N, C-alpha and C positions, 0 to 999 in steps of 0.2 A: 504492500499501499505507497503509495505516495504521498511526501507531507503534503502537494499542495493539492489532494484528495479527501484532505482531512478535515473539517466543520470545525470555523473558529467559539462553539461552542459546547457544552456541554454539557448531559443530565449529571447532578451530583447531590451527595448530603454536606453540609456543614453546619460545621460549631461555631459559634463567634462570642460563647462564654461557658463554663461547667454549669452541671443542675441537675433533671430529672430527662426523660427523654423530651418535655417541650422545648427543650435547646437544640435538638437534629431539627435544620430545617433542610426540607427538598428542595432544588434550585434546579433549569431547567437554561438558563442563564453562563455558565461559571468556567473562565476562560478556559484550553486546555493548558494539560502542560505541557514544558520544554524539557527536556529532558538534559542534564547538566552530565560532566563526563564523568564518564564512568555510567551513566543510567541509559538506559533504554525504555521507551514505549508503549505498551501494552495498551491494547484494546479489549476491553475486559469483556467476558461472556458471561461468565459468574464471579462473586464475587463473596467470600467468606465473612460468616462475624465469629467475632471471638471474646470468652468474655473479655479480656483483658482493653477490648475495645468499651466495656461499661466503665472501665477503671482511668480513663481518658475524660469521659465523660462525665461522671462527676467529680471529678478536681483530683481524685485520690492519686491517679498518675499526672506529670505536669503534662499540658501540652507544649510544644517550643514556642507556637503562635495561633496569634484568631486571627481570620477565621480558620477555621483547621479539618481536614475531611481525614474524618474517623476510616477504620479499615487496613487489615494487614495480612490479606494475600487474597489471589483472585488466578483467574485460569483465560485466557483468551488467543489471539493472537499479534505474533510480536509484531510493531509496526515500523521501527527503527532496528539497526545493525548497531554493531557500535565491536571497536577494535578487540576487546576487553571476551566478546562471545565469534573469535573469529569461526567456527563452524556453523553457528547463529545465521538462518539468512532471513528476514523481513513476509512472513506469512506463512510462520512455524509454526505451532503449536505449542503452549508454553505454558507454564503455571509459576507464581511468584511468589515473595516475603517481603511487602516492602512497608511502603504506611502509602498513607492516601488512596485506600482501594475504595471506597465509598462513591465510586464515578464510575463512567464511562470510559474515561482512559486513563493510565496508571504511569507514570517515569516510577520505575524504579532501579534499585542499584543492580546492575548486570551479573553481581555478584552470586544473586540469587534467584536466577531467573533460571527453567530449568525447563529442557521438554519433554514434552509427555510421551510416554512411550505410546503407541496405535492401537495398543490392548485397554489401553485407560482413557475415558472421556474428560470434560475439561471437566463434569461437576464432580465426579467422583477422584480427579487428580486436588482442585479446589478442597471439598474436600477432608484431602486427607494432609497438604503439603506442613501445615502448621501443625498442630492438635499429633498428627503421626510423627511428626521428625522431632517433636519436644517428648513425645513416648520413647521414639528411638533412640536420643542420644541421653534421654534419663536412666533406662537400662545399661544402656552399654558405660557411660561416662560418671554419671554421676552415682550409682553404685551398681557398679558392672555383675550384673546378672546371673548365674551360674545354673542349672539343671539340679532343681532336684531341692534349689530353696525357696524355702518359706516367705511372701511378700503381703504385706498389707497393701490395700487400693482404695484412696476414699475417694467415693463420686462414682465409683465405676461405672455409670450409665449414663455420664459427661462424654465431652469430648472426646478429651484427653485418653480420662477413663477406661471407654472403654476401647482406645486402639492401645495402652496399657494393657488391658486383659488380655487383647488374641497380641499383643506380641511377646507376653509374661508362657502366654501358650506355648507359642510359637519357639520355644527356647529352652521349655520343658521344665519352667517354675509353673508353683505351687502359688496359688493367687488366693486369698481372704479379700473377698469384693464387699465395700460399706454401700449402700445406697436411703434411701429416704422411702420407701414402698415395694409390696410387694412385683408389680411390674419391672420395675427400674431392675430389681436387683434378677429377674428374671433375664432381663436382657445381658448382662454382665454373667448370666452363666451361660447364655447363649455364646458368647463372647469370648470363653473361656476359662468360668473362675472356677474352682474347687467348692469356694466355702461363700456363704454369701451372711449377711448380718446385714437389719433392718434398725439401723440407730435411730429409728424415730418411735419407737417403743416405749415402756416406763424406764427404762432401764440408761436408754442412751446411749452417750457413749462407753460406758461399762461394759455394755454388752459386748462390742467390741473388743478393750481388751479381755474380756472373760473367755469369749470362743478363741481367739487367738493364742490366750494360754492352752484352751484346751485341746485345740490340734497340730499347738511344738510342743506337747509336750514340757510347757512352762517356761522355754530355750524364747519365747519371744522369735520378731520378725526379722529378716538377717537387713529388711528395709520398706520404710511408709514412703510410699509414695501420694502425697497429701498438698491436693488444689484449690481443698476448702477453706486451711488459717483456722481463724481462732476458734472455730469453736471447736476443733475435732485435733488440735494441736500437745496437751495434754495426754490425752489418751495415745493417743500417735507415739509418744518416749516411753510412756508407760511398758508399749506392746512391744516396740524395739528389744531384738537381742543381745548380748554384751560383747561388744566391737558394730553395730549395727549403723545404718547409715538412713537422718532423720533429716528427709527430703524434700523441702517446704518448695512447694515451684506455684503458690497459689492463693488470693483470698478471698473466694467464694461467700464467705461469711464476716469478711473482715480483718481487718490486718493483722499479722501474729505480736501482741504486748511484747516488749522490752524483754528480754529475756536474762536470766542471772548464769552465769556460763560455766558454773561450779554447779548449774543442775546438769552435767554431760556426763561427768567426770563417774559418776555412779558406776555406770557400764561403759563406759569409754566410747560414749557415740559418736559420731559422727555426724555432725548439722551442716547441712548445704541449704543454700536459695540461687540455684542457679538459672541461669536465662537460656534457652535455643540457643541465641546467636553468638552469647558464649563460647557453643560451641562450636558454631558453625563461619569462625570470624575469617578464613580464608577461601576463597574459590575454591581448595583443595579440600575443605572441610567438607566443604555444602553440597560439594560432587556426592563426593565417595557416600553423606549420607544422604543424600537424596534418590542415587541409582541404590542402594541398597535397601531403601522402601521402597523401590516400585519393585526393585527383587522379589522380596518379600512379598508383596504385596501378588503379584502377578502369583509367587508359588503356592502360596498359601489359599490363593480365595478369599481373602479377607471379606467382611459384609462393610461396607462403607455405608453408616447408618445415615441417614439424612433427616431429620424430623420436617423439613417445609424450606420449601425455595419462593423466599416472600416479593414482590416487585417493591425494586426501588424507594417508591415513596410509601413503602409500608416499613419505614426501619425502625420505627417508636413501634410499632407492632413487635416484631423483633426485640426490640432489646426488653420490652416488656415478658414477654414470652422467657427470652432470658433466667431474668432477672428473679422471677416467680416462680421458676425450679418448673416449667410448664415441660420443659424441652428436653428428647431422649438423642444423644449421638449430636449431627451438625446442622446445625441454621447458616443456610445461605441467601442471596441475593439475584436477585435477576436486573442486570441493570437495560 
């Protein structure tokens, strides 16, 4: 697609201040982004929604400037070439991670643009890239999980949670999965979790700790992958085995309060707060994990669950559904 054929304006969603879903503004006359050095332009066919988008909208994470376009992943057609992607040409089907995805066109770092295999469609690729790579790097880098390990996954029916269940099964680990309803736990079971715990009952998080100790003979799990945050953190520490890894990667229930570091000494606990891009800071790292993810998806025939694909103008409803715990799996937008 030549630049001369590009429109002057595009549809997109901006925020000009932080707050509730009322700050999300759907526009039809936004200027097209101009790629900087090291960036390429992508015409979006589908856009991913992630919980981190709500953090930027509410101000939990600061937006770099206003107006700001939310969204950190998408899939579509490569519009411009880049010297940093010598084997890529305009027209290629790609998936990417970047910023400003809630729009028809997005300028994204070439570091995080990847060709989609012919067997993976745009919606599946978009639904996979950020959450799938998050889960993959968690089990490879945050705590290298081995066959036979017992692992605890909170919010196991969420986007990253379902990926973790599938990937942990693929590497031969045993997963204790938590969720707030029987329906969500059934999804985790289908994704590969062996032990299911509903934390919405009267015992709350105590039920999680009790079940972990039961199935591990009192030893605890070697790792906890916790995207919930404040509500689950204490139980997660208690459920860990000696020399276990407490991997906190999200704040769905709120930020974890400040921690007295001496709490980690009782079990020689390792505490991590990783970010995906900290594990994929070079093109070599990014391409390695993207290709590994696509290969596992093809080999294991992963079920990439999409909750709903919303029209871009329905972004407020999508955020409300996500924050209201009404969703299981991935939320997508159609520009």
